[in-house]
N, CA, C and O atoms as a Maestro MAE file, in Angstrom:
{
 s_m_m2io_version
 :::
 2.0.0
}

f_m_ct {
 s_m_title
 :::
 protein
 m_atom[352] {
  # First column is atom index #
  i_m_mmod_type
  r_m_x_coord
  r_m_y_coord
  r_m_z_coord
  i_m_residue_number
  s_m_chain_name
  s_m_pdb_residue_name
  s_m_pdb_atom_name
  i_m_atomic_number
  :::
  1 25 7.698 -91.211 79.933 1 A "MET " " N  " 7
  2 3 8.188 -90.563 78.730 1 A "MET " " CA " 6
  3 2 8.115 -91.580 77.589 1 A "MET " " C  " 6
  4 15 8.634 -92.691 77.694 1 A "MET " " O  " 8
  5 25 7.466 -91.182 76.509 2 A "SER " " N  " 7
  6 3 7.375 -92.089 75.364 2 A "SER " " CA " 6
  7 2 8.646 -91.988 74.526 2 A "SER " " C  " 6
  8 15 9.298 -90.945 74.490 2 A "SER " " O  " 8
  9 25 8.980 -93.062 73.870 3 A "GLN " " N  " 7
  10 3 10.166 -93.095 73.030 3 A "GLN " " CA " 6
  11 2 9.754 -93.381 71.603 3 A "GLN " " C  " 6
  12 15 8.782 -94.093 71.354 3 A "GLN " " O  " 8
  13 25 10.509 -92.815 70.662 4 A "ILE " " N  " 7
  14 3 10.256 -93.050 69.246 4 A "ILE " " CA " 6
  15 2 11.546 -93.514 68.588 4 A "ILE " " C  " 6
  16 15 12.637 -93.293 69.112 4 A "ILE " " O  " 8
  17 25 11.412 -94.152 67.447 5 A "ALA " " N  " 7
  18 3 12.592 -94.565 66.679 5 A "ALA " " CA " 6
  19 2 13.142 -93.353 65.944 5 A "ALA " " C  " 6
  20 15 12.397 -92.453 65.556 5 A "ALA " " O  " 8
  21 25 14.439 -93.343 65.761 6 A "PHE " " N  " 7
  22 3 15.130 -92.225 65.117 6 A "PHE " " CA " 6
  23 2 16.147 -92.819 64.166 6 A "PHE " " C  " 6
  24 15 16.989 -93.616 64.581 6 A "PHE " " O  " 8
  25 25 16.088 -92.450 62.908 7 A "SER " " N  " 7
  26 3 16.971 -93.017 61.892 7 A "SER " " CA " 6
  27 2 18.053 -92.005 61.516 7 A "SER " " C  " 6
  28 15 17.769 -90.821 61.328 7 A "SER " " O  " 8
  29 25 19.285 -92.479 61.409 8 A "VAL " " N  " 7
  30 3 20.410 -91.614 61.036 8 A "VAL " " CA " 6
  31 2 21.167 -92.289 59.901 8 A "VAL " " C  " 6
  32 15 21.479 -93.478 59.968 8 A "VAL " " O  " 8
  33 25 21.456 -91.522 58.867 9 A "ARG " " N  " 7
  34 3 22.267 -92.049 57.762 9 A "ARG " " CA " 6
  35 2 23.727 -91.673 58.012 9 A "ARG " " C  " 6
  36 15 24.040 -90.530 58.344 9 A "ARG " " O  " 8
  37 25 24.613 -92.656 57.846 10 A "MET " " N  " 7
  38 3 26.043 -92.371 57.962 10 A "MET " " CA " 6
  39 2 26.815 -93.423 57.183 10 A "MET " " C  " 6
  40 15 26.308 -94.503 56.878 10 A "MET " " O  " 8
  41 25 28.042 -93.080 56.877 11 A "ASP " " N  " 7
  42 3 28.940 -93.979 56.171 11 A "ASP " " CA " 6
  43 2 29.076 -95.282 56.958 11 A "ASP " " C  " 6
  44 15 29.148 -95.273 58.187 11 A "ASP " " O  " 8
  45 25 29.110 -96.387 56.243 12 A "ALA " " N  " 7
  46 3 29.176 -97.701 56.889 12 A "ALA " " CA " 6
  47 2 30.428 -97.845 57.755 12 A "ALA " " C  " 6
  48 15 30.367 -98.396 58.854 12 A "ALA " " O  " 8
  49 25 31.556 -97.351 57.258 13 A "GLY " " N  " 7
  50 3 32.798 -97.443 58.042 13 A "GLY " " CA " 6
  51 2 32.715 -96.637 59.325 13 A "GLY " " C  " 6
  52 15 33.162 -97.090 60.378 13 A "GLY " " O  " 8
  53 25 32.140 -95.436 59.238 14 A "LEU " " N  " 7
  54 3 31.972 -94.598 60.426 14 A "LEU " " CA " 6
  55 2 31.052 -95.293 61.429 14 A "LEU " " C  " 6
  56 15 31.318 -95.278 62.631 14 A "LEU " " O  " 8
  57 25 29.975 -95.899 60.937 15 A "LYS " " N  " 7
  58 3 29.043 -96.607 61.821 15 A "LYS " " CA " 6
  59 2 29.757 -97.733 62.571 15 A "LYS " " C  " 6
  60 15 29.551 -97.917 63.771 15 A "LYS " " O  " 8
  61 25 30.590 -98.475 61.862 16 A "GLU " " N  " 7
  62 3 31.331 -99.563 62.506 16 A "GLU " " CA " 6
  63 2 32.265 -99.030 63.594 16 A "GLU " " C  " 6
  64 15 32.313 -99.564 64.703 16 A "GLU " " O  " 8
  65 25 33.005 -97.971 63.260 17 A "GLU " " N  " 7
  66 3 33.941 -97.397 64.237 17 A "GLU " " CA " 6
  67 2 33.195 -96.814 65.430 17 A "GLU " " C  " 6
  68 15 33.598 -97.002 66.578 17 A "GLU " " O  " 8
  69 25 32.087 -96.095 65.144 18 A "PHE " " N  " 7
  70 3 31.298 -95.496 66.221 18 A "PHE " " CA " 6
  71 2 30.724 -96.578 67.131 18 A "PHE " " C  " 6
  72 15 30.770 -96.453 68.354 18 A "PHE " " O  " 8
  73 25 30.192 -97.624 66.542 19 A "SER " " N  " 7
  74 3 29.630 -98.734 67.323 19 A "SER " " CA " 6
  75 2 30.709 -99.371 68.196 19 A "SER " " C  " 6
  76 15 30.464 -99.692 69.359 19 A "SER " " O  " 8
  77 25 31.891 -99.551 67.638 20 A "ALA " " N  " 7
  78 3 33.000 -100.142 68.404 20 A "ALA " " CA " 6
  79 2 33.401 -99.246 69.573 20 A "ALA " " C  " 6
  80 15 33.676 -99.734 70.669 20 A "ALA " " O  " 8
  81 25 33.435 -97.924 69.335 21 A "MET " " N  " 7
  82 3 33.788 -97.006 70.421 21 A "MET " " CA " 6
  83 2 32.720 -97.032 71.515 21 A "MET " " C  " 6
  84 15 33.046 -97.047 72.702 21 A "MET " " O  " 8
  85 25 31.456 -97.039 71.120 22 A "CYS " " N  " 7
  86 3 30.385 -97.103 72.109 22 A "CYS " " CA " 6
  87 2 30.498 -98.376 72.938 22 A "CYS " " C  " 6
  88 15 30.328 -98.356 74.157 22 A "CYS " " O  " 8
  89 25 30.788 -99.482 72.257 23 A "GLU " " N  " 7
  90 3 30.958 -100.749 72.961 23 A "GLU " " CA " 6
  91 2 32.121 -100.664 73.948 23 A "GLU " " C  " 6
  92 15 32.030 -101.174 75.065 23 A "GLU " " O  " 8
  93 25 33.207 -100.023 73.536 24 A "ALA " " N  " 7
  94 3 34.364 -99.865 74.428 24 A "ALA " " CA " 6
  95 2 34.004 -99.011 75.644 24 A "ALA " " C  " 6
  96 15 34.548 -99.208 76.731 24 A "ALA " " O  " 8
  97 25 33.078 -98.053 75.452 25 A "PHE " " N  " 7
  98 3 32.621 -97.219 76.569 25 A "PHE " " CA " 6
  99 2 31.581 -97.934 77.422 25 A "PHE " " C  " 6
  100 15 31.195 -97.444 78.483 25 A "PHE " " O  " 8
  101 25 31.128 -99.099 76.950 26 A "GLY " " N  " 7
  102 3 30.146 -99.867 77.697 26 A "GLY " " CA " 6
  103 2 28.724 -99.359 77.541 26 A "GLY " " C  " 6
  104 15 27.911 -99.486 78.456 26 A "GLY " " O  " 8
  105 25 28.420 -98.780 76.376 27 A "MET " " N  " 7
  106 3 27.059 -98.276 76.159 27 A "MET " " CA " 6
  107 2 26.607 -98.568 74.741 27 A "MET " " C  " 6
  108 15 27.422 -98.635 73.821 27 A "MET " " O  " 8
  109 25 25.309 -98.741 74.567 28 A "PRO " " N  " 7
  110 3 24.807 -98.920 73.206 28 A "PRO " " CA " 6
  111 2 24.865 -97.602 72.424 28 A "PRO " " C  " 6
  112 15 24.947 -96.524 73.013 28 A "PRO " " O  " 8
  113 25 24.823 -97.704 71.113 29 A "VAL " " N  " 7
  114 3 24.852 -96.531 70.243 29 A "VAL " " CA " 6
  115 2 23.717 -95.577 70.603 29 A "VAL " " C  " 6
  116 15 23.920 -94.364 70.633 29 A "VAL " " O  " 8
  117 25 22.541 -96.101 70.873 30 A "SER " " N  " 7
  118 3 21.396 -95.246 71.189 30 A "SER " " CA " 6
  119 2 21.649 -94.388 72.430 30 A "SER " " C  " 6
  120 15 21.197 -93.245 72.488 30 A "SER " " O  " 8
  121 25 22.355 -94.919 73.407 31 A "THR " " N  " 7
  122 3 22.684 -94.151 74.608 31 A "THR " " CA " 6
  123 2 23.636 -93.005 74.262 31 A "THR " " C  " 6
  124 15 23.470 -91.888 74.752 31 A "THR " " O  " 8
  125 25 24.623 -93.280 73.426 32 A "ALA " " N  " 7
  126 3 25.563 -92.237 73.028 32 A "ALA " " CA " 6
  127 2 24.845 -91.121 72.277 32 A "ALA " " C  " 6
  128 15 25.113 -89.944 72.513 32 A "ALA " " O  " 8
  129 25 23.945 -91.478 71.385 33 A "ILE " " N  " 7
  130 3 23.200 -90.466 70.632 33 A "ILE " " CA " 6
  131 2 22.282 -89.683 71.570 33 A "ILE " " C  " 6
  132 15 22.139 -88.470 71.417 33 A "ILE " " O  " 8
  133 25 21.659 -90.358 72.537 34 A "ASN " " N  " 7
  134 3 20.837 -89.657 73.518 34 A "ASN " " CA " 6
  135 2 21.668 -88.696 74.365 34 A "ASN " " C  " 6
  136 15 21.215 -87.593 74.669 34 A "ASN " " O  " 8
  137 25 22.877 -89.104 74.748 35 A "LEU " " N  " 7
  138 3 23.765 -88.210 75.499 35 A "LEU " " CA " 6
  139 2 24.071 -86.954 74.690 35 A "LEU " " C  " 6
  140 15 24.055 -85.844 75.221 35 A "LEU " " O  " 8
  141 25 24.350 -87.139 73.402 36 A "PHE " " N  " 7
  142 3 24.624 -86.001 72.530 36 A "PHE " " CA " 6
  143 2 23.407 -85.085 72.458 36 A "PHE " " C  " 6
  144 15 23.542 -83.871 72.615 36 A "PHE " " O  " 8
  145 25 22.226 -85.643 72.224 37 A "ALA " " N  " 7
  146 3 21.008 -84.846 72.109 37 A "ALA " " CA " 6
  147 2 20.728 -84.073 73.403 37 A "ALA " " C  " 6
  148 15 20.365 -82.898 73.356 37 A "ALA " " O  " 8
  149 25 20.894 -84.722 74.543 38 A "LYS " " N  " 7
  150 3 20.663 -84.054 75.832 38 A "LYS " " CA " 6
  151 2 21.648 -82.912 76.044 38 A "LYS " " C  " 6
  152 15 21.274 -81.865 76.572 38 A "LYS " " O  " 8
  153 25 22.902 -83.100 75.640 39 A "ALA " " N  " 7
  154 3 23.898 -82.038 75.780 39 A "ALA " " CA " 6
  155 2 23.547 -80.836 74.894 39 A "ALA " " C  " 6
  156 15 23.680 -79.687 75.317 39 A "ALA " " O  " 8
  157 25 23.097 -81.107 73.660 40 A "VAL " " N  " 7
  158 3 22.689 -80.017 72.758 40 A "VAL " " CA " 6
  159 2 21.545 -79.224 73.376 40 A "VAL " " C  " 6
  160 15 21.583 -77.994 73.391 40 A "VAL " " O  " 8
  161 25 20.536 -79.907 73.883 41 A "VAL " " N  " 7
  162 3 19.379 -79.238 74.483 41 A "VAL " " CA " 6
  163 2 19.794 -78.474 75.740 41 A "VAL " " C  " 6
  164 15 19.384 -77.329 75.930 41 A "VAL " " O  " 8
  165 25 20.596 -79.093 76.589 42 A "ARG " " N  " 7
  166 3 21.021 -78.472 77.847 42 A "ARG " " CA " 6
  167 2 21.874 -77.229 77.603 42 A "ARG " " C  " 6
  168 15 21.679 -76.205 78.257 42 A "ARG " " O  " 8
  169 25 22.835 -77.318 76.647 43 A "GLU " " N  " 7
  170 3 23.794 -76.241 76.433 43 A "GLU " " CA " 6
  171 2 23.384 -75.260 75.336 43 A "GLU " " C  " 6
  172 15 24.011 -74.215 75.165 43 A "GLU " " O  " 8
  173 25 22.338 -75.598 74.601 44 A "HIS " " N  " 7
  174 3 21.878 -74.754 73.484 44 A "HIS " " CA " 6
  175 2 22.988 -74.526 72.463 44 A "HIS " " C  " 6
  176 15 23.130 -73.431 71.919 44 A "HIS " " O  " 8
  177 25 23.762 -75.560 72.214 45 A "ARG " " N  " 7
  178 3 24.849 -75.505 71.237 45 A "ARG " " CA " 6
  179 2 25.338 -76.916 70.973 45 A "ARG " " C  " 6
  180 15 25.018 -77.844 71.715 45 A "ARG " " O  " 8
  181 25 26.123 -77.073 69.901 46 A "ILE " " N  " 7
  182 3 26.810 -78.346 69.679 46 A "ILE " " CA " 6
  183 2 27.886 -78.431 70.755 46 A "ILE " " C  " 6
  184 15 28.672 -77.493 70.889 46 A "ILE " " O  " 8
  185 25 27.957 -79.500 71.517 47 A "PRO " " N  " 7
  186 3 28.840 -79.542 72.685 47 A "PRO " " CA " 6
  187 2 30.318 -79.818 72.384 47 A "PRO " " C  " 6
  188 15 31.042 -80.352 73.225 47 A "PRO " " O  " 8
  189 25 30.742 -79.459 71.211 48 A "PHE " " N  " 7
  190 3 32.161 -79.553 70.877 48 A "PHE " " CA " 6
  191 2 32.437 -78.580 69.750 48 A "PHE " " C  " 6
  192 15 31.524 -78.158 69.041 48 A "PHE " " O  " 8
  193 25 33.687 -78.231 69.591 49 A "GLU " " N  " 7
  194 3 34.075 -77.280 68.549 49 A "GLU " " CA " 6
  195 2 34.052 -77.969 67.188 49 A "GLU " " C  " 6
  196 15 34.546 -79.086 67.035 49 A "GLU " " O  " 8
  197 25 33.479 -77.292 66.217 50 A "ILE " " N  " 7
  198 3 33.469 -77.795 64.850 50 A "ILE " " CA " 6
  199 2 34.379 -76.886 64.046 50 A "ILE " " C  " 6
  200 15 34.127 -75.686 63.934 50 A "ILE " " O  " 8
  201 25 35.427 -77.451 63.491 51 A "ARG " " N  " 7
  202 3 36.370 -76.634 62.735 51 A "ARG " " CA " 6
  203 2 37.074 -77.489 61.701 51 A "ARG " " C  " 6
  204 15 37.113 -78.717 61.790 51 A "ARG " " O  " 8
  205 25 37.618 -76.810 60.735 52 A "ALA " " N  " 7
  206 3 38.406 -77.497 59.712 52 A "ALA " " CA " 6
  207 2 39.869 -77.243 60.033 52 A "ALA " " C  " 6
  208 15 40.403 -76.176 59.732 52 A "ALA " " O  " 8
  209 25 40.505 -78.211 60.636 53 A "ASP " " N  " 7
  210 3 41.900 -78.026 61.008 53 A "ASP " " CA " 6
  211 2 42.841 -78.862 60.143 53 A "ASP " " C  " 6
  212 15 44.026 -78.991 60.451 53 A "ASP " " O  " 8
  213 25 42.323 -79.413 59.089 54 A "VAL " " N  " 7
  214 3 43.148 -80.174 58.164 54 A "VAL " " CA " 6
  215 2 43.742 -79.198 57.156 54 A "VAL " " C  " 6
  216 15 42.997 -78.460 56.510 54 A "VAL " " O  " 8
  217 25 45.042 -79.176 57.008 55 A "PRO " " N  " 7
  218 3 45.636 -78.233 56.053 55 A "PRO " " CA " 6
  219 2 45.179 -78.530 54.625 55 A "PRO " " C  " 6
  220 15 44.949 -79.683 54.259 55 A "PRO " " O  " 8
  221 25 45.052 -77.461 53.820 56 A "ASN " " N  " 7
  222 3 44.712 -77.683 52.412 56 A "ASN " " CA " 6
  223 2 45.901 -78.335 51.713 56 A "ASN " " C  " 6
  224 15 46.971 -78.465 52.306 56 A "ASN " " O  " 8
  225 25 45.725 -78.740 50.469 57 A "SER " " N  " 7
  226 3 46.750 -79.524 49.781 57 A "SER " " CA " 6
  227 2 48.058 -78.754 49.612 57 A "SER " " C  " 6
  228 15 49.132 -79.345 49.723 57 A "SER " " O  " 8
  229 25 47.993 -77.454 49.347 58 A "GLU " " N  " 7
  230 3 49.220 -76.661 49.176 58 A "GLU " " CA " 6
  231 2 49.975 -76.546 50.497 58 A "GLU " " C  " 6
  232 15 51.195 -76.702 50.535 58 A "GLU " " O  " 8
  233 25 49.251 -76.275 51.575 59 A "THR " " N  " 7
  234 3 49.892 -76.192 52.887 59 A "THR " " CA " 6
  235 2 50.489 -77.537 53.273 59 A "THR " " C  " 6
  236 15 51.599 -77.591 53.801 59 A "THR " " O  " 8
  237 25 49.766 -78.626 53.016 60 A "GLN " " N  " 7
  238 3 50.279 -79.962 53.325 60 A "GLN " " CA " 6
  239 2 51.555 -80.250 52.545 60 A "GLN " " C  " 6
  240 15 52.491 -80.841 53.084 60 A "GLN " " O  " 8
  241 25 51.600 -79.835 51.267 61 A "ARG " " N  " 7
  242 3 52.799 -80.034 50.437 61 A "ARG " " CA " 6
  243 2 53.986 -79.284 51.037 61 A "ARG " " C  " 6
  244 15 55.084 -79.833 51.121 61 A "ARG " " O  " 8
  245 25 53.779 -78.046 51.451 62 A "VAL " " N  " 7
  246 3 54.852 -77.242 52.028 62 A "VAL " " CA " 6
  247 2 55.322 -77.845 53.357 62 A "VAL " " C  " 6
  248 15 56.520 -77.863 53.640 62 A "VAL " " O  " 8
  249 25 54.392 -78.331 54.163 63 A "ILE " " N  " 7
  250 3 54.752 -78.976 55.434 63 A "ILE " " CA " 6
  251 2 55.631 -80.194 55.173 63 A "ILE " " C  " 6
  252 15 56.652 -80.385 55.833 63 A "ILE " " O  " 8
  253 25 55.227 -81.015 54.206 64 A "GLU " " N  " 7
  254 3 56.005 -82.215 53.880 64 A "GLU " " CA " 6
  255 2 57.393 -81.849 53.377 64 A "GLU " " C  " 6
  256 15 58.371 -82.499 53.745 64 A "GLU " " O  " 8
  257 25 57.495 -80.817 52.542 65 A "LEU " " N  " 7
  258 3 58.804 -80.384 52.048 65 A "LEU " " CA " 6
  259 2 59.678 -79.887 53.198 65 A "LEU " " C  " 6
  260 15 60.863 -80.213 53.265 65 A "LEU " " O  " 8
  261 25 59.103 -79.107 54.091 66 A "ALA " " N  " 7
  262 3 59.863 -78.575 55.222 66 A "ALA " " CA " 6
  263 2 60.329 -79.696 56.138 66 A "ALA " " C  " 6
  264 15 61.470 -79.685 56.601 66 A "ALA " " O  " 8
  265 25 59.452 -80.668 56.403 67 A "GLU " " N  " 7
  266 3 59.834 -81.792 57.258 67 A "GLU " " CA " 6
  267 2 60.938 -82.628 56.624 67 A "GLU " " C  " 6
  268 15 61.738 -83.242 57.329 67 A "GLU " " O  " 8
  269 25 60.982 -82.651 55.284 68 A "ALA " " N  " 7
  270 3 62.012 -83.394 54.574 68 A "ALA " " CA " 6
  271 2 63.271 -82.555 54.377 68 A "ALA " " C  " 6
  272 15 64.277 -83.044 53.864 68 A "ALA " " O  " 8
  273 25 63.209 -81.279 54.791 69 A "GLY " " N  " 7
  274 3 64.367 -80.398 54.631 69 A "GLY " " CA " 6
  275 2 64.587 -79.969 53.193 69 A "GLY " " C  " 6
  276 15 65.712 -79.641 52.816 69 A "GLY " " O  " 8
  277 25 63.545 -79.964 52.384 70 A "LYS " " N  " 7
  278 3 63.663 -79.608 50.973 70 A "LYS " " CA " 6
  279 2 63.051 -78.240 50.708 70 A "LYS " " C  " 6
  280 15 62.136 -77.796 51.401 70 A "LYS " " O  " 8
  281 25 63.590 -77.589 49.681 71 A "GLU " " N  " 7
  282 3 63.094 -76.293 49.216 71 A "GLU " " CA " 6
  283 2 62.982 -75.273 50.340 71 A "GLU " " C  " 6
  284 15 62.042 -74.479 50.378 71 A "GLU " " O  " 8
  285 25 63.936 -75.298 51.244 72 A "LEU " " N  " 7
  286 3 63.966 -74.325 52.326 72 A "LEU " " CA " 6
  287 2 64.750 -73.100 51.880 72 A "LEU " " C  " 6
  288 15 65.755 -73.221 51.179 72 A "LEU " " O  " 8
  289 25 64.301 -71.949 52.276 73 A "ASN " " N  " 7
  290 3 65.012 -70.701 52.002 73 A "ASN " " CA " 6
  291 2 65.576 -70.177 53.307 73 A "ASN " " C  " 6
  292 15 65.004 -70.388 54.376 73 A "ASN " " O  " 8
  293 25 66.712 -69.487 53.207 74 A "GLY " " N  " 7
  294 3 67.297 -68.886 54.403 74 A "GLY " " CA " 6
  295 2 68.317 -69.819 55.016 74 A "GLY " " C  " 6
  296 15 68.521 -70.916 54.496 74 A "GLY " " O  " 8
  297 25 68.955 -69.434 56.082 75 A "PRO " " N  " 7
  298 3 68.722 -68.173 56.782 75 A "PRO " " CA " 6
  299 2 69.171 -66.979 55.940 75 A "PRO " " C  " 6
  300 15 69.993 -67.112 55.033 75 A "PRO " " O  " 8
  301 25 68.624 -65.835 56.256 76 A "PHE " " N  " 7
  302 3 68.929 -64.628 55.522 76 A "PHE " " CA " 6
  303 2 69.841 -63.756 56.364 76 A "PHE " " C  " 6
  304 15 69.724 -63.705 57.588 76 A "PHE " " O  " 8
  305 25 70.744 -63.075 55.692 77 A "SER " " N  " 7
  306 3 71.677 -62.212 56.413 77 A "SER " " CA " 6
  307 2 71.121 -60.812 56.623 77 A "SER " " C  " 6
  308 15 71.685 -60.023 57.381 77 A "SER " " O  " 8
  309 25 70.018 -60.502 55.953 78 A "SER " " N  " 7
  310 3 69.403 -59.184 56.133 78 A "SER " " CA " 6
  311 2 67.923 -59.252 55.781 78 A "SER " " C  " 6
  312 15 67.458 -60.197 55.143 78 A "SER " " O  " 8
  313 25 67.206 -58.240 56.209 79 A "VAL " " N  " 7
  314 3 65.789 -58.150 55.881 79 A "VAL " " CA " 6
  315 2 65.621 -57.973 54.376 79 A "VAL " " C  " 6
  316 15 64.674 -58.494 53.788 79 A "VAL " " O  " 8
  317 25 66.521 -57.255 53.769 80 A "ALA " " N  " 7
  318 3 66.456 -57.040 52.319 80 A "ALA " " CA " 6
  319 2 66.560 -58.367 51.578 80 A "ALA " " C  " 6
  320 15 65.841 -58.595 50.606 80 A "ALA " " O  " 8
  321 25 67.447 -59.238 52.031 81 A "ASP " " N  " 7
  322 3 67.578 -60.570 51.390 81 A "ASP " " CA " 6
  323 2 66.301 -61.393 51.571 81 A "ASP " " C  " 6
  324 15 65.869 -62.085 50.649 81 A "ASP " " O  " 8
  325 25 65.702 -61.318 52.756 82 A "LEU " " N  " 7
  326 3 64.442 -62.007 53.007 82 A "LEU " " CA " 6
  327 2 63.366 -61.494 52.070 82 A "LEU " " C  " 6
  328 15 62.642 -62.284 51.465 82 A "LEU " " O  " 8
  329 25 63.253 -60.177 51.942 83 A "ARG " " N  " 7
  330 3 62.242 -59.594 51.053 83 A "ARG " " CA " 6
  331 2 62.442 -60.005 49.608 83 A "ARG " " C  " 6
  332 15 61.470 -60.272 48.900 83 A "ARG " " O  " 8
  333 25 63.701 -60.061 49.156 84 A "LYS " " N  " 7
  334 3 63.979 -60.509 47.797 84 A "LYS " " CA " 6
  335 2 63.482 -61.946 47.588 84 A "LYS " " C  " 6
  336 15 62.902 -62.273 46.553 84 A "LYS " " O  " 8
  337 25 63.721 -62.781 48.579 85 A "SER " " N  " 7
  338 3 63.279 -64.175 48.480 85 A "SER " " CA " 6
  339 2 61.750 -64.256 48.478 85 A "SER " " C  " 6
  340 15 61.170 -65.028 47.715 85 A "SER " " O  " 8
  341 25 61.105 -63.468 49.322 86 A "LEU " " N  " 7
  342 3 59.642 -63.487 49.375 86 A "LEU " " CA " 6
  343 2 59.010 -62.965 48.093 86 A "LEU " " C  " 6
  344 15 57.948 -63.435 47.682 86 A "LEU " " O  " 8
  345 25 59.667 -61.986 47.455 87 A "ASP " " N  " 7
  346 3 59.138 -61.396 46.225 87 A "ASP " " CA " 6
  347 2 59.393 -62.276 45.003 87 A "ASP " " C  " 6
  348 15 58.769 -62.095 43.958 87 A "ASP " " O  " 8
  349 25 60.304 -63.216 45.141 88 A "ALA " " N  " 7
  350 3 60.668 -64.059 43.999 88 A "ALA " " CA " 6
  351 2 59.587 -65.068 43.672 88 A "ALA " " C  " 6
  352 15 59.739 -65.854 42.736 88 A "ALA " " O  " 8
  :::
 }
 m_bond[351] {
  # First column is bond index #
  i_m_from
  i_m_to
  i_m_order
  :::
  1 1 2 1
  2 2 3 1
  3 3 4 2
  4 3 5 1
  5 5 6 1
  6 6 7 1
  7 7 8 2
  8 7 9 1
  9 9 10 1
  10 10 11 1
  11 11 12 2
  12 11 13 1
  13 13 14 1
  14 14 15 1
  15 15 16 2
  16 15 17 1
  17 17 18 1
  18 18 19 1
  19 19 20 2
  20 19 21 1
  21 21 22 1
  22 22 23 1
  23 23 24 2
  24 23 25 1
  25 25 26 1
  26 26 27 1
  27 27 28 2
  28 27 29 1
  29 29 30 1
  30 30 31 1
  31 31 32 2
  32 31 33 1
  33 33 34 1
  34 34 35 1
  35 35 36 2
  36 35 37 1
  37 37 38 1
  38 38 39 1
  39 39 40 2
  40 39 41 1
  41 41 42 1
  42 42 43 1
  43 43 44 2
  44 43 45 1
  45 45 46 1
  46 46 47 1
  47 47 48 2
  48 47 49 1
  49 49 50 1
  50 50 51 1
  51 51 52 2
  52 51 53 1
  53 53 54 1
  54 54 55 1
  55 55 56 2
  56 55 57 1
  57 57 58 1
  58 58 59 1
  59 59 60 2
  60 59 61 1
  61 61 62 1
  62 62 63 1
  63 63 64 2
  64 63 65 1
  65 65 66 1
  66 66 67 1
  67 67 68 2
  68 67 69 1
  69 69 70 1
  70 70 71 1
  71 71 72 2
  72 71 73 1
  73 73 74 1
  74 74 75 1
  75 75 76 2
  76 75 77 1
  77 77 78 1
  78 78 79 1
  79 79 80 2
  80 79 81 1
  81 81 82 1
  82 82 83 1
  83 83 84 2
  84 83 85 1
  85 85 86 1
  86 86 87 1
  87 87 88 2
  88 87 89 1
  89 89 90 1
  90 90 91 1
  91 91 92 2
  92 91 93 1
  93 93 94 1
  94 94 95 1
  95 95 96 2
  96 95 97 1
  97 97 98 1
  98 98 99 1
  99 99 100 2
  100 99 101 1
  101 101 102 1
  102 102 103 1
  103 103 104 2
  104 103 105 1
  105 105 106 1
  106 106 107 1
  107 107 108 2
  108 107 109 1
  109 109 110 1
  110 110 111 1
  111 111 112 2
  112 111 113 1
  113 113 114 1
  114 114 115 1
  115 115 116 2
  116 115 117 1
  117 117 118 1
  118 118 119 1
  119 119 120 2
  120 119 121 1
  121 121 122 1
  122 122 123 1
  123 123 124 2
  124 123 125 1
  125 125 126 1
  126 126 127 1
  127 127 128 2
  128 127 129 1
  129 129 130 1
  130 130 131 1
  131 131 132 2
  132 131 133 1
  133 133 134 1
  134 134 135 1
  135 135 136 2
  136 135 137 1
  137 137 138 1
  138 138 139 1
  139 139 140 2
  140 139 141 1
  141 141 142 1
  142 142 143 1
  143 143 144 2
  144 143 145 1
  145 145 146 1
  146 146 147 1
  147 147 148 2
  148 147 149 1
  149 149 150 1
  150 150 151 1
  151 151 152 2
  152 151 153 1
  153 153 154 1
  154 154 155 1
  155 155 156 2
  156 155 157 1
  157 157 158 1
  158 158 159 1
  159 159 160 2
  160 159 161 1
  161 161 162 1
  162 162 163 1
  163 163 164 2
  164 163 165 1
  165 165 166 1
  166 166 167 1
  167 167 168 2
  168 167 169 1
  169 169 170 1
  170 170 171 1
  171 171 172 2
  172 171 173 1
  173 173 174 1
  174 174 175 1
  175 175 176 2
  176 175 177 1
  177 177 178 1
  178 178 179 1
  179 179 180 2
  180 179 181 1
  181 181 182 1
  182 182 183 1
  183 183 184 2
  184 183 185 1
  185 185 186 1
  186 186 187 1
  187 187 188 2
  188 187 189 1
  189 189 190 1
  190 190 191 1
  191 191 192 2
  192 191 193 1
  193 193 194 1
  194 194 195 1
  195 195 196 2
  196 195 197 1
  197 197 198 1
  198 198 199 1
  199 199 200 2
  200 199 201 1
  201 201 202 1
  202 202 203 1
  203 203 204 2
  204 203 205 1
  205 205 206 1
  206 206 207 1
  207 207 208 2
  208 207 209 1
  209 209 210 1
  210 210 211 1
  211 211 212 2
  212 211 213 1
  213 213 214 1
  214 214 215 1
  215 215 216 2
  216 215 217 1
  217 217 218 1
  218 218 219 1
  219 219 220 2
  220 219 221 1
  221 221 222 1
  222 222 223 1
  223 223 224 2
  224 223 225 1
  225 225 226 1
  226 226 227 1
  227 227 228 2
  228 227 229 1
  229 229 230 1
  230 230 231 1
  231 231 232 2
  232 231 233 1
  233 233 234 1
  234 234 235 1
  235 235 236 2
  236 235 237 1
  237 237 238 1
  238 238 239 1
  239 239 240 2
  240 239 241 1
  241 241 242 1
  242 242 243 1
  243 243 244 2
  244 243 245 1
  245 245 246 1
  246 246 247 1
  247 247 248 2
  248 247 249 1
  249 249 250 1
  250 250 251 1
  251 251 252 2
  252 251 253 1
  253 253 254 1
  254 254 255 1
  255 255 256 2
  256 255 257 1
  257 257 258 1
  258 258 259 1
  259 259 260 2
  260 259 261 1
  261 261 262 1
  262 262 263 1
  263 263 264 2
  264 263 265 1
  265 265 266 1
  266 266 267 1
  267 267 268 2
  268 267 269 1
  269 269 270 1
  270 270 271 1
  271 271 272 2
  272 271 273 1
  273 273 274 1
  274 274 275 1
  275 275 276 2
  276 275 277 1
  277 277 278 1
  278 278 279 1
  279 279 280 2
  280 279 281 1
  281 281 282 1
  282 282 283 1
  283 283 284 2
  284 283 285 1
  285 285 286 1
  286 286 287 1
  287 287 288 2
  288 287 289 1
  289 289 290 1
  290 290 291 1
  291 291 292 2
  292 291 293 1
  293 293 294 1
  294 294 295 1
  295 295 296 2
  296 295 297 1
  297 297 298 1
  298 298 299 1
  299 299 300 2
  300 299 301 1
  301 301 302 1
  302 302 303 1
  303 303 304 2
  304 303 305 1
  305 305 306 1
  306 306 307 1
  307 307 308 2
  308 307 309 1
  309 309 310 1
  310 310 311 1
  311 311 312 2
  312 311 313 1
  313 313 314 1
  314 314 315 1
  315 315 316 2
  316 315 317 1
  317 317 318 1
  318 318 319 1
  319 319 320 2
  320 319 321 1
  321 321 322 1
  322 322 323 1
  323 323 324 2
  324 323 325 1
  325 325 326 1
  326 326 327 1
  327 327 328 2
  328 327 329 1
  329 329 330 1
  330 330 331 1
  331 331 332 2
  332 331 333 1
  333 333 334 1
  334 334 335 1
  335 335 336 2
  336 335 337 1
  337 337 338 1
  338 338 339 1
  339 339 340 2
  340 339 341 1
  341 341 342 1
  342 342 343 1
  343 343 344 2
  344 343 345 1
  345 345 346 1
  346 346 347 1
  347 347 348 2
  348 347 349 1
  349 349 350 1
  350 350 351 1
  351 351 352 2
  :::
 }
}
C-alpha cells in the first residue's frame, strides 16, 4: 500500500493539545488521524456525535443567576400566580 502526505490546518493551541494527547496514548499524530479515517470509512459516518451543547449567552446568564440564587421567581401558590409571573 502506497502512502501519501496529508496536510491539515488547525489552530496552534489545538495542535499542541492533540499532539500531547496522542503522546499520552503512546501513538504518533499520524496514527490517530489514520484511526479516525479508517473509522469513517468503516462506519460510513463521523464516528462520534457532533453537536452544539454549549449554552448560548442568555441561557448561560440565567444558569449563573440561578446557581447564585439571584432573580429567582417562586415558589408559586397557584397556577394563576405562575402564569402572571411568566407573562410579566
